[in-house]
PyMOL Python script that loads the backbone (N, CA, C, O; Angstrom):
from pymol import cmd

cmd.read_pdbstr("""\
ATOM      1  N   MET A   1     131.196  76.168 141.338  1.00  0.00           N
ATOM      2  CA  MET A   1     131.314  75.049 142.008  1.00  0.00           C
ATOM      3  C   MET A   1     130.086  74.318 142.468  1.00  0.00           C
ATOM      4  O   MET A   1     129.165  74.956 142.979  1.00  0.00           O
ATOM      5  N   GLU A   2     130.023  73.101 142.327  1.00  0.00           N
ATOM      6  CA  GLU A   2     128.744  72.314 142.515  1.00  0.00           C
ATOM      7  C   GLU A   2     128.991  71.187 143.701  1.00  0.00           C
ATOM      8  O   GLU A   2     129.707  70.211 143.478  1.00  0.00           O
ATOM      9  N   VAL A   3     128.444  71.362 144.783  1.00  0.00           N
ATOM     10  CA  VAL A   3     128.550  70.557 145.990  1.00  0.00           C
ATOM     11  C   VAL A   3     127.174  69.842 146.179  1.00  0.00           C
ATOM     12  O   VAL A   3     126.079  70.402 146.122  1.00  0.00           O
ATOM     13  N   LYS A   4     127.403  68.515 146.414  1.00  0.00           N
ATOM     14  CA  LYS A   4     126.235  67.652 146.721  1.00  0.00           C
ATOM     15  C   LYS A   4     126.426  67.078 148.035  1.00  0.00           C
ATOM     16  O   LYS A   4     127.559  66.678 148.301  1.00  0.00           O
ATOM     17  N   ILE A   5     125.464  66.961 148.949  1.00  0.00           N
ATOM     18  CA  ILE A   5     125.407  66.174 150.155  1.00  0.00           C
ATOM     19  C   ILE A   5     124.425  64.970 150.015  1.00  0.00           C
ATOM     20  O   ILE A   5     123.207  65.075 149.869  1.00  0.00           O
ATOM     21  N   LEU A   6     125.174  63.756 150.086  1.00  0.00           N
ATOM     22  CA  LEU A   6     124.319  62.553 149.701  1.00  0.00           C
ATOM     23  C   LEU A   6     123.809  61.959 151.063  1.00  0.00           C
ATOM     24  O   LEU A   6     124.606  61.664 151.954  1.00  0.00           O
ATOM     25  N   GLY A   7     122.547  61.807 151.182  1.00  0.00           N
ATOM     26  CA  GLY A   7     122.013  61.290 152.418  1.00  0.00           C
ATOM     27  C   GLY A   7     120.500  61.289 152.470  1.00  0.00           C
ATOM     28  O   GLY A   7     119.874  62.015 151.698  1.00  0.00           O
ATOM     29  N   THR A   8     119.916  60.551 153.294  1.00  0.00           N
ATOM     30  CA  THR A   8     118.371  60.486 153.476  1.00  0.00           C
ATOM     31  C   THR A   8     117.940  61.581 154.526  1.00  0.00           C
ATOM     32  O   THR A   8     116.758  61.551 154.869  1.00  0.00           O
ATOM     33  N   GLY A   9     118.681  62.454 155.027  1.00  0.00           N
ATOM     34  CA  GLY A   9     118.347  63.501 155.849  1.00  0.00           C
ATOM     35  C   GLY A   9     118.443  63.110 157.251  1.00  0.00           C
ATOM     36  O   GLY A   9     117.741  63.703 158.071  1.00  0.00           O
ATOM     37  N   CYS A  10     119.338  62.055 157.670  1.00  0.00           N
ATOM     38  CA  CYS A  10     119.653  61.751 158.974  1.00  0.00           C
ATOM     39  C   CYS A  10     120.497  62.936 159.655  1.00  0.00           C
ATOM     40  O   CYS A  10     120.940  63.881 159.003  1.00  0.00           O
ATOM     41  N   PRO A  11     120.667  62.782 161.026  1.00  0.00           N
ATOM     42  CA  PRO A  11     121.313  63.865 161.727  1.00  0.00           C
ATOM     43  C   PRO A  11     122.795  64.072 161.199  1.00  0.00           C
ATOM     44  O   PRO A  11     123.344  65.172 161.139  1.00  0.00           O
ATOM     45  N   ASN A  12     123.395  62.815 160.809  1.00  0.00           N
ATOM     46  CA  ASN A  12     124.763  62.869 160.284  1.00  0.00           C
ATOM     47  C   ASN A  12     125.026  63.790 158.993  1.00  0.00           C
ATOM     48  O   ASN A  12     125.931  64.588 158.747  1.00  0.00           O
ATOM     49  N   CYS A  13     123.924  63.392 158.277  1.00  0.00           N
ATOM     50  CA  CYS A  13     123.728  64.159 156.870  1.00  0.00           C
ATOM     51  C   CYS A  13     123.604  65.725 156.997  1.00  0.00           C
ATOM     52  O   CYS A  13     124.244  66.529 156.319  1.00  0.00           O
ATOM     53  N   LYS A  14     122.739  66.011 157.910  1.00  0.00           N
ATOM     54  CA  LYS A  14     122.484  67.423 158.358  1.00  0.00           C
ATOM     55  C   LYS A  14     123.801  68.155 158.891  1.00  0.00           C
ATOM     56  O   LYS A  14     124.103  69.312 158.601  1.00  0.00           O
ATOM     57  N   ARG A  15     124.471  67.377 159.643  1.00  0.00           N
ATOM     58  CA  ARG A  15     125.711  67.933 160.165  1.00  0.00           C
ATOM     59  C   ARG A  15     126.827  68.078 159.117  1.00  0.00           C
ATOM     60  O   ARG A  15     127.552  69.071 159.185  1.00  0.00           O
ATOM     61  N   LEU A  16     127.006  67.221 158.216  1.00  0.00           N
ATOM     62  CA  LEU A  16     127.730  67.368 157.106  1.00  0.00           C
ATOM     63  C   LEU A  16     127.496  68.647 156.197  1.00  0.00           C
ATOM     64  O   LEU A  16     128.385  69.355 155.724  1.00  0.00           O
ATOM     65  N   GLU A  17     126.262  68.789 156.059  1.00  0.00           N
ATOM     66  CA  GLU A  17     125.668  69.963 155.201  1.00  0.00           C
ATOM     67  C   GLU A  17     126.094  71.134 155.967  1.00  0.00           C
ATOM     68  O   GLU A  17     126.698  72.012 155.352  1.00  0.00           O
ATOM     69  N   LYS A  18     125.852  71.291 157.320  1.00  0.00           N
ATOM     70  CA  LYS A  18     126.209  72.508 158.044  1.00  0.00           C
ATOM     71  C   LYS A  18     127.692  72.819 157.952  1.00  0.00           C
ATOM     72  O   LYS A  18     128.105  73.930 157.622  1.00  0.00           O
ATOM     73  N   VAL A  19     128.441  71.838 158.244  1.00  0.00           N
ATOM     74  CA  VAL A  19     129.940  71.926 158.163  1.00  0.00           C
ATOM     75  C   VAL A  19     130.396  72.446 156.786  1.00  0.00           C
ATOM     76  O   VAL A  19     131.229  73.346 156.678  1.00  0.00           O
ATOM     77  N   THR A  20     129.780  71.806 155.690  1.00  0.00           N
ATOM     78  CA  THR A  20     130.213  72.144 154.388  1.00  0.00           C
ATOM     79  C   THR A  20     129.868  73.658 154.072  1.00  0.00           C
ATOM     80  O   THR A  20     130.674  74.449 153.582  1.00  0.00           O
ATOM     81  N   ARG A  21     128.568  73.953 154.417  1.00  0.00           N
ATOM     82  CA  ARG A  21     128.104  75.414 154.254  1.00  0.00           C
ATOM     83  C   ARG A  21     128.971  76.379 155.009  1.00  0.00           C
ATOM     84  O   ARG A  21     129.308  77.431 154.465  1.00  0.00           O
ATOM     85  N   GLU A  22     129.358  76.084 156.241  1.00  0.00           N
ATOM     86  CA  GLU A  22     130.226  76.990 156.940  1.00  0.00           C
ATOM     87  C   GLU A  22     131.532  77.131 156.264  1.00  0.00           C
ATOM     88  O   GLU A  22     132.016  78.241 156.044  1.00  0.00           O
ATOM     89  N   ALA A  23     132.175  75.900 155.892  1.00  0.00           N
ATOM     90  CA  ALA A  23     133.426  76.074 155.184  1.00  0.00           C
ATOM     91  C   ALA A  23     133.437  76.850 153.890  1.00  0.00           C
ATOM     92  O   ALA A  23     134.382  77.577 153.584  1.00  0.00           O
ATOM     93  N   LEU A  24     132.390  76.685 153.150  1.00  0.00           N
ATOM     94  CA  LEU A  24     132.042  77.491 151.927  1.00  0.00           C
ATOM     95  C   LEU A  24     132.007  78.969 152.289  1.00  0.00           C
ATOM     96  O   LEU A  24     132.634  79.788 151.617  1.00  0.00           O
ATOM     97  N   ASP A  25     131.310  79.299 153.300  1.00  0.00           N
ATOM     98  CA  ASP A  25     131.034  80.728 153.657  1.00  0.00           C
ATOM     99  C   ASP A  25     132.230  81.321 154.096  1.00  0.00           C
ATOM    100  O   ASP A  25     132.501  82.455 153.701  1.00  0.00           O
ATOM    101  N   GLU A  26     133.130  80.605 155.003  1.00  0.00           N
ATOM    102  CA  GLU A  26     134.252  81.108 155.547  1.00  0.00           C
ATOM    103  C   GLU A  26     135.338  81.427 154.358  1.00  0.00           C
ATOM    104  O   GLU A  26     136.174  82.325 154.463  1.00  0.00           O
ATOM    105  N   MET A  27     135.225  80.644 153.309  1.00  0.00           N
ATOM    106  CA  MET A  27     136.181  80.802 152.211  1.00  0.00           C
ATOM    107  C   MET A  27     135.786  81.677 151.217  1.00  0.00           C
ATOM    108  O   MET A  27     136.559  81.963 150.302  1.00  0.00           O
ATOM    109  N   GLY A  28     134.588  82.169 151.298  1.00  0.00           N
ATOM    110  CA  GLY A  28     133.958  83.002 150.211  1.00  0.00           C
ATOM    111  C   GLY A  28     133.828  82.470 148.953  1.00  0.00           C
ATOM    112  O   GLY A  28     134.032  83.174 147.964  1.00  0.00           O
ATOM    113  N   VAL A  29     133.468  81.147 148.852  1.00  0.00           N
ATOM    114  CA  VAL A  29     133.369  80.328 147.710  1.00  0.00           C
ATOM    115  C   VAL A  29     131.914  80.285 147.327  1.00  0.00           C
ATOM    116  O   VAL A  29     131.061  79.855 148.103  1.00  0.00           O
ATOM    117  N   ASP A  30     131.628  80.756 146.067  1.00  0.00           N
ATOM    118  CA  ASP A  30     130.314  80.749 145.426  1.00  0.00           C
ATOM    119  C   ASP A  30     129.911  79.342 145.072  1.00  0.00           C
ATOM    120  O   ASP A  30     130.455  78.913 144.054  1.00  0.00           O
ATOM    121  N   ALA A  31     129.147  78.598 145.635  1.00  0.00           N
ATOM    122  CA  ALA A  31     128.818  77.248 145.198  1.00  0.00           C
ATOM    123  C   ALA A  31     127.420  76.994 145.493  1.00  0.00           C
ATOM    124  O   ALA A  31     126.809  77.491 146.438  1.00  0.00           O
ATOM    125  N   THR A  32     126.837  76.001 144.427  1.00  0.00           N
ATOM    126  CA  THR A  32     125.568  75.569 144.516  1.00  0.00           C
ATOM    127  C   THR A  32     125.598  74.184 145.506  1.00  0.00           C
ATOM    128  O   THR A  32     126.333  73.252 145.180  1.00  0.00           O
ATOM    129  N   VAL A  33     124.816  74.106 146.649  1.00  0.00           N
ATOM    130  CA  VAL A  33     124.754  73.185 147.452  1.00  0.00           C
ATOM    131  C   VAL A  33     123.489  72.444 147.312  1.00  0.00           C
ATOM    132  O   VAL A  33     122.433  73.030 147.550  1.00  0.00           O
ATOM    133  N   THR A  34     123.497  71.160 146.933  1.00  0.00           N
ATOM    134  CA  THR A  34     122.192  70.363 146.722  1.00  0.00           C
ATOM    135  C   THR A  34     122.317  69.088 147.664  1.00  0.00           C
ATOM    136  O   THR A  34     123.321  68.378 147.733  1.00  0.00           O
ATOM    137  N   LYS A  35     121.110  68.906 148.396  1.00  0.00           N
ATOM    138  CA  LYS A  35     120.981  67.724 148.993  1.00  0.00           C
ATOM    139  C   LYS A  35     120.393  66.615 148.015  1.00  0.00           C
ATOM    140  O   LYS A  35     119.439  66.848 147.273  1.00  0.00           O
ATOM    141  N   VAL A  36     120.998  65.479 148.072  1.00  0.00           N
ATOM    142  CA  VAL A  36     120.623  64.343 147.198  1.00  0.00           C
ATOM    143  C   VAL A  36     120.137  63.350 148.377  1.00  0.00           C
ATOM    144  O   VAL A  36     120.905  62.888 149.221  1.00  0.00           O
ATOM    145  N   THR A  37     118.744  63.087 148.314  1.00  0.00           N
ATOM    146  CA  THR A  37     118.117  62.278 149.372  1.00  0.00           C
ATOM    147  C   THR A  37     117.407  61.014 148.727  1.00  0.00           C
ATOM    148  O   THR A  37     117.132  60.070 149.468  1.00  0.00           O
ATOM    149  N   ASP A  38     117.096  60.957 147.367  1.00  0.00           N
ATOM    150  CA  ASP A  38     116.783  59.893 146.800  1.00  0.00           C
ATOM    151  C   ASP A  38     117.692  58.679 146.707  1.00  0.00           C
ATOM    152  O   ASP A  38     118.770  58.819 146.130  1.00  0.00           O
ATOM    153  N   MET A  39     117.358  57.501 147.221  1.00  0.00           N
ATOM    154  CA  MET A  39     118.321  56.299 147.423  1.00  0.00           C
ATOM    155  C   MET A  39     118.744  55.947 146.078  1.00  0.00           C
ATOM    156  O   MET A  39     119.931  55.640 145.973  1.00  0.00           O
ATOM    157  N   MET A  40     118.013  55.926 144.999  1.00  0.00           N
ATOM    158  CA  MET A  40     118.456  55.465 143.743  1.00  0.00           C
ATOM    159  C   MET A  40     119.499  56.510 143.184  1.00  0.00           C
ATOM    160  O   MET A  40     120.418  56.085 142.485  1.00  0.00           O
ATOM    161  N   ASP A  41     119.402  57.787 143.446  1.00  0.00           N
ATOM    162  CA  ASP A  41     120.267  58.830 143.162  1.00  0.00           C
ATOM    163  C   ASP A  41     121.647  58.595 143.906  1.00  0.00           C
ATOM    164  O   ASP A  41     122.698  58.690 143.273  1.00  0.00           O
ATOM    165  N   ILE A  42     121.635  58.316 145.137  1.00  0.00           N
ATOM    166  CA  ILE A  42     122.723  58.126 146.070  1.00  0.00           C
ATOM    167  C   ILE A  42     123.415  56.913 145.419  1.00  0.00           C
ATOM    168  O   ILE A  42     124.594  57.068 145.100  1.00  0.00           O
ATOM    169  N   LEU A  43     122.832  55.736 145.186  1.00  0.00           N
ATOM    170  CA  LEU A  43     123.427  54.557 144.763  1.00  0.00           C
ATOM    171  C   LEU A  43     124.321  54.819 143.384  1.00  0.00           C
ATOM    172  O   LEU A  43     125.367  54.225 143.122  1.00  0.00           O
ATOM    173  N   CYS A  44     123.771  55.700 142.668  1.00  0.00           N
ATOM    174  CA  CYS A  44     124.714  56.069 141.524  1.00  0.00           C
ATOM    175  C   CYS A  44     125.972  56.492 141.866  1.00  0.00           C
ATOM    176  O   CYS A  44     126.842  56.305 141.015  1.00  0.00           O
ATOM    177  N   TYR A  45     126.309  57.048 142.960  1.00  0.00           N
ATOM    178  CA  TYR A  45     127.624  57.446 143.235  1.00  0.00           C
ATOM    179  C   TYR A  45     128.575  56.278 143.914  1.00  0.00           C
ATOM    180  O   TYR A  45     129.764  56.484 144.159  1.00  0.00           O
ATOM    181  N   ASN A  46     127.968  55.140 144.164  1.00  0.00           N
ATOM    182  CA  ASN A  46     128.653  53.881 144.560  1.00  0.00           C
ATOM    183  C   ASN A  46     129.509  54.185 145.848  1.00  0.00           C
ATOM    184  O   ASN A  46     130.707  53.925 145.965  1.00  0.00           O
ATOM    185  N   ILE A  47     128.741  54.749 146.751  1.00  0.00           N
ATOM    186  CA  ILE A  47     129.329  54.926 148.137  1.00  0.00           C
ATOM    187  C   ILE A  47     128.714  53.934 149.006  1.00  0.00           C
ATOM    188  O   ILE A  47     127.521  53.659 148.882  1.00  0.00           O
ATOM    189  N   PRO A  48     129.507  53.341 149.940  1.00  0.00           N
ATOM    190  CA  PRO A  48     128.972  52.186 150.806  1.00  0.00           C
ATOM    191  C   PRO A  48     128.194  52.706 151.839  1.00  0.00           C
ATOM    192  O   PRO A  48     127.374  51.952 152.362  1.00  0.00           O
ATOM    193  N   ALA A  49     128.306  53.938 152.258  1.00  0.00           N
ATOM    194  CA  ALA A  49     127.708  54.438 153.571  1.00  0.00           C
ATOM    195  C   ALA A  49     127.498  56.108 153.355  1.00  0.00           C
ATOM    196  O   ALA A  49     128.290  56.812 152.729  1.00  0.00           O
ATOM    197  N   THR A  50     126.423  56.522 153.923  1.00  0.00           N
ATOM    198  CA  THR A  50     126.133  57.921 153.872  1.00  0.00           C
ATOM    199  C   THR A  50     126.544  58.451 155.178  1.00  0.00           C
ATOM    200  O   THR A  50     126.652  57.653 156.109  1.00  0.00           O
ATOM    201  N   PRO A  51     126.804  59.783 155.377  1.00  0.00           N
ATOM    202  CA  PRO A  51     126.554  60.798 154.433  1.00  0.00           C
ATOM    203  C   PRO A  51     127.788  60.837 153.434  1.00  0.00           C
ATOM    204  O   PRO A  51     128.911  60.430 153.730  1.00  0.00           O
ATOM    205  N   GLY A  52     127.437  61.364 152.254  1.00  0.00           N
ATOM    206  CA  GLY A  52     128.511  61.528 151.255  1.00  0.00           C
ATOM    207  C   GLY A  52     128.670  62.861 150.794  1.00  0.00           C
ATOM    208  O   GLY A  52     127.656  63.553 150.710  1.00  0.00           O
ATOM    209  N   LEU A  53     129.819  63.358 150.469  1.00  0.00           N
ATOM    210  CA  LEU A  53     130.240  64.698 149.945  1.00  0.00           C
ATOM    211  C   LEU A  53     130.787  64.713 148.650  1.00  0.00           C
ATOM    212  O   LEU A  53     131.863  64.141 148.476  1.00  0.00           O
ATOM    213  N   VAL A  54     130.223  65.275 147.711  1.00  0.00           N
ATOM    214  CA  VAL A  54     130.468  65.353 146.252  1.00  0.00           C
ATOM    215  C   VAL A  54     130.856  66.736 145.833  1.00  0.00           C
ATOM    216  O   VAL A  54     130.048  67.656 145.961  1.00  0.00           O
ATOM    217  N   ILE A  55     132.077  66.933 145.328  1.00  0.00           N
ATOM    218  CA  ILE A  55     132.359  68.312 145.117  1.00  0.00           C
ATOM    219  C   ILE A  55     132.879  68.187 143.525  1.00  0.00           C
ATOM    220  O   ILE A  55     133.812  67.505 143.100  1.00  0.00           O
ATOM    221  N   ASP A  56     131.978  69.062 142.795  1.00  0.00           N
ATOM    222  CA  ASP A  56     132.206  69.088 141.249  1.00  0.00           C
ATOM    223  C   ASP A  56     132.331  67.680 140.568  1.00  0.00           C
ATOM    224  O   ASP A  56     133.195  67.372 139.747  1.00  0.00           O
ATOM    225  N   GLY A  57     131.288  66.845 141.060  1.00  0.00           N
ATOM    226  CA  GLY A  57     131.248  65.603 140.433  1.00  0.00           C
ATOM    227  C   GLY A  57     132.101  64.420 141.029  1.00  0.00           C
ATOM    228  O   GLY A  57     131.987  63.276 140.589  1.00  0.00           O
ATOM    229  N   LYS A  58     132.922  64.737 142.004  1.00  0.00           N
ATOM    230  CA  LYS A  58     133.846  63.755 142.489  1.00  0.00           C
ATOM    231  C   LYS A  58     133.524  63.504 144.067  1.00  0.00           C
ATOM    232  O   LYS A  58     133.426  64.412 144.891  1.00  0.00           O
ATOM    233  N   VAL A  59     133.391  62.251 144.317  1.00  0.00           N
ATOM    234  CA  VAL A  59     133.137  61.846 145.779  1.00  0.00           C
ATOM    235  C   VAL A  59     134.485  62.070 146.486  1.00  0.00           C
ATOM    236  O   VAL A  59     135.516  61.508 146.117  1.00  0.00           O
ATOM    237  N   VAL A  60     134.414  63.000 147.618  1.00  0.00           N
ATOM    238  CA  VAL A  60     135.550  63.210 148.444  1.00  0.00           C
ATOM    239  C   VAL A  60     135.433  62.743 149.812  1.00  0.00           C
ATOM    240  O   VAL A  60     136.399  62.802 150.572  1.00  0.00           O
ATOM    241  N   SER A  61     134.253  62.259 150.190  1.00  0.00           N
ATOM    242  CA  SER A  61     134.070  61.782 151.583  1.00  0.00           C
ATOM    243  C   SER A  61     132.804  60.900 151.626  1.00  0.00           C
ATOM    244  O   SER A  61     131.844  61.253 150.940  1.00  0.00           O
ATOM    245  N   TYR A  62     132.729  59.870 152.316  1.00  0.00           N
ATOM    246  CA  TYR A  62     131.682  59.059 152.686  1.00  0.00           C
ATOM    247  C   TYR A  62     131.640  58.476 153.929  1.00  0.00           C
ATOM    248  O   TYR A  62     132.719  58.242 154.472  1.00  0.00           O
ATOM    249  N   GLY A  63     130.482  58.157 154.567  1.00  0.00           N
ATOM    250  CA  GLY A  63     130.433  57.454 155.715  1.00  0.00           C
ATOM    251  C   GLY A  63     130.891  58.029 157.093  1.00  0.00           C
ATOM    252  O   GLY A  63     131.001  57.341 158.108  1.00  0.00           O
ATOM    253  N   ARG A  64     131.167  59.475 157.007  1.00  0.00           N
ATOM    254  CA  ARG A  64     131.598  60.133 158.295  1.00  0.00           C
ATOM    255  C   ARG A  64     131.390  61.641 158.000  1.00  0.00           C
ATOM    256  O   ARG A  64     131.113  62.058 156.875  1.00  0.00           O
ATOM    257  N   ILE A  65     131.545  62.431 159.093  1.00  0.00           N
ATOM    258  CA  ILE A  65     131.488  63.677 158.910  1.00  0.00           C
ATOM    259  C   ILE A  65     132.921  64.393 159.270  1.00  0.00           C
ATOM    260  O   ILE A  65     133.343  64.549 160.415  1.00  0.00           O
ATOM    261  N   PRO A  66     133.606  64.810 158.024  1.00  0.00           N
ATOM    262  CA  PRO A  66     134.916  65.373 158.251  1.00  0.00           C
ATOM    263  C   PRO A  66     134.869  66.583 159.056  1.00  0.00           C
ATOM    264  O   PRO A  66     133.828  67.239 159.091  1.00  0.00           O
ATOM    265  N   PRO A  67     135.903  66.940 159.706  1.00  0.00           N
ATOM    266  CA  PRO A  67     135.981  68.278 160.558  1.00  0.00           C
ATOM    267  C   PRO A  67     136.037  69.378 159.363  1.00  0.00           C
ATOM    268  O   PRO A  67     136.391  69.137 158.209  1.00  0.00           O
ATOM    269  N   LYS A  68     135.655  70.518 159.827  1.00  0.00           N
ATOM    270  CA  LYS A  68     135.443  71.645 158.904  1.00  0.00           C
ATOM    271  C   LYS A  68     136.838  71.981 158.162  1.00  0.00           C
ATOM    272  O   LYS A  68     136.869  72.339 156.985  1.00  0.00           O
ATOM    273  N   ALA A  69     137.977  71.831 158.959  1.00  0.00           N
ATOM    274  CA  ALA A  69     139.201  72.144 158.368  1.00  0.00           C
ATOM    275  C   ALA A  69     139.496  71.062 157.149  1.00  0.00           C
ATOM    276  O   ALA A  69     140.082  71.432 156.132  1.00  0.00           O
ATOM    277  N   GLU A  70     139.091  69.839 157.307  1.00  0.00           N
ATOM    278  CA  GLU A  70     139.186  68.844 156.356  1.00  0.00           C
ATOM    279  C   GLU A  70     138.373  69.289 154.991  1.00  0.00           C
ATOM    280  O   GLU A  70     138.892  69.231 153.877  1.00  0.00           O
ATOM    281  N   VAL A  71     137.098  69.716 155.221  1.00  0.00           N
ATOM    282  CA  VAL A  71     136.152  70.092 154.260  1.00  0.00           C
ATOM    283  C   VAL A  71     136.679  71.325 153.522  1.00  0.00           C
ATOM    284  O   VAL A  71     136.473  71.528 152.326  1.00  0.00           O
ATOM    285  N   THR A  72     137.353  72.107 154.303  1.00  0.00           N
ATOM    286  CA  THR A  72     137.905  73.329 153.642  1.00  0.00           C
ATOM    287  C   THR A  72     139.056  72.897 152.756  1.00  0.00           C
ATOM    288  O   THR A  72     139.171  73.421 151.648  1.00  0.00           O
ATOM    289  N   SER A  73     139.913  71.978 153.167  1.00  0.00           N
ATOM    290  CA  SER A  73     141.023  71.362 152.333  1.00  0.00           C
ATOM    291  C   SER A  73     140.430  70.868 151.063  1.00  0.00           C
ATOM    292  O   SER A  73     140.923  71.187 149.982  1.00  0.00           O
ATOM    293  N   MET A  74     139.367  70.083 151.160  1.00  0.00           N
ATOM    294  CA  MET A  74     138.615  69.483 149.983  1.00  0.00           C
ATOM    295  C   MET A  74     138.301  70.472 148.998  1.00  0.00           C
ATOM    296  O   MET A  74     138.515  70.297 147.799  1.00  0.00           O
ATOM    297  N   ILE A  75     137.765  71.570 149.515  1.00  0.00           N
ATOM    298  CA  ILE A  75     137.258  72.569 148.650  1.00  0.00           C
ATOM    299  C   ILE A  75     138.447  73.258 147.920  1.00  0.00           C
ATOM    300  O   ILE A  75     138.428  73.558 146.726  1.00  0.00           O
ATOM    301  N   ALA A  76     139.417  73.461 148.718  1.00  0.00           N
ATOM    302  CA  ALA A  76     140.587  74.123 148.067  1.00  0.00           C
ATOM    303  C   ALA A  76     141.283  73.371 147.135  1.00  0.00           C
ATOM    304  O   ALA A  76     141.911  73.888 146.211  1.00  0.00           O
ATOM    305  N   THR A  77     141.198  72.043 147.348  1.00  0.00           N
ATOM    306  CA  THR A  77     141.672  70.978 146.235  1.00  0.00           C
ATOM    307  C   THR A  77     140.967  71.062 145.022  1.00  0.00           C
ATOM    308  O   THR A  77     141.577  71.159 143.957  1.00  0.00           O
ATOM    309  N   ALA A  78     139.671  71.032 145.085  1.00  0.00           N
ATOM    310  CA  ALA A  78     138.686  71.075 143.963  1.00  0.00           C
ATOM    311  C   ALA A  78     138.862  72.444 143.283  1.00  0.00           C
ATOM    312  O   ALA A  78     138.846  72.431 142.052  1.00  0.00           O
ATOM    313  N   LEU A  79     139.014  73.533 143.860  1.00  0.00           N
ATOM    314  CA  LEU A  79     139.334  74.838 143.357  1.00  0.00           C
ATOM    315  C   LEU A  79     140.637  74.885 142.604  1.00  0.00           C
ATOM    316  O   LEU A  79     140.679  75.478 141.526  1.00  0.00           O
ATOM    317  N   SER A  80     141.657  74.321 143.080  1.00  0.00           N
ATOM    318  CA  SER A  80     142.850  74.291 142.388  1.00  0.00           C
ATOM    319  C   SER A  80     142.746  73.384 141.094  1.00  0.00           C
ATOM    320  O   SER A  80     143.384  73.706 140.091  1.00  0.00           O
ATOM    321  N   ALA A  81     141.955  72.262 141.106  1.00  0.00           N
ATOM    322  CA  ALA A  81     141.979  71.260 140.006  1.00  0.00           C
ATOM    323  C   ALA A  81     141.141  72.001 138.904  1.00  0.00           C
ATOM    324  O   ALA A  81     141.359  71.819 137.706  1.00  0.00           O
ATOM    325  N   ALA A  82     140.157  72.859 139.386  1.00  0.00           N
ATOM    326  CA  ALA A  82     139.275  73.606 138.373  1.00  0.00           C
ATOM    327  C   ALA A  82     140.022  74.590 137.779  1.00  0.00           C
ATOM    328  O   ALA A  82     139.642  74.938 136.661  1.00  0.00           O
ATOM    329  N   GLU A  83     141.023  75.147 138.259  1.00  0.00           N
ATOM    330  CA  GLU A  83     141.902  76.226 137.725  1.00  0.00           C
ATOM    331  C   GLU A  83     142.936  75.818 136.758  1.00  0.00           C
ATOM    332  O   GLU A  83     143.396  76.571 135.899  1.00  0.00           O
ATOM    333  N   SER A  84     143.317  74.457 136.957  1.00  0.00           N
ATOM    334  CA  SER A  84     144.437  74.077 136.179  1.00  0.00           C
ATOM    335  C   SER A  84     143.951  73.315 134.823  1.00  0.00           C
ATOM    336  O   SER A  84     144.782  72.905 134.012  1.00  0.00           O
TER     337      SER A  84
END
""", "prot")
cmd.dss("prot")
cmd.show_as("cartoon", "prot")
cmd.util.cbc("prot")
cmd.orient("prot")
């Protein structure tokens, strides 16, 4: 699984990364987590606000910090899609 955190390094971006890493750890999911901080790269994802969360190439959240339970659900959905 490939996870990207889109943001310039603001406090909200850092919180999203922390919540995402915690969810992955609790689920025991092996994932590569990458921080995308370059604005030109972030613009390629066509999100109106950061932070953004991308799982396996799909934008699943932007402009807010979803609760860990919601991030866990997003990860589970991506895992199910990858298996089918």
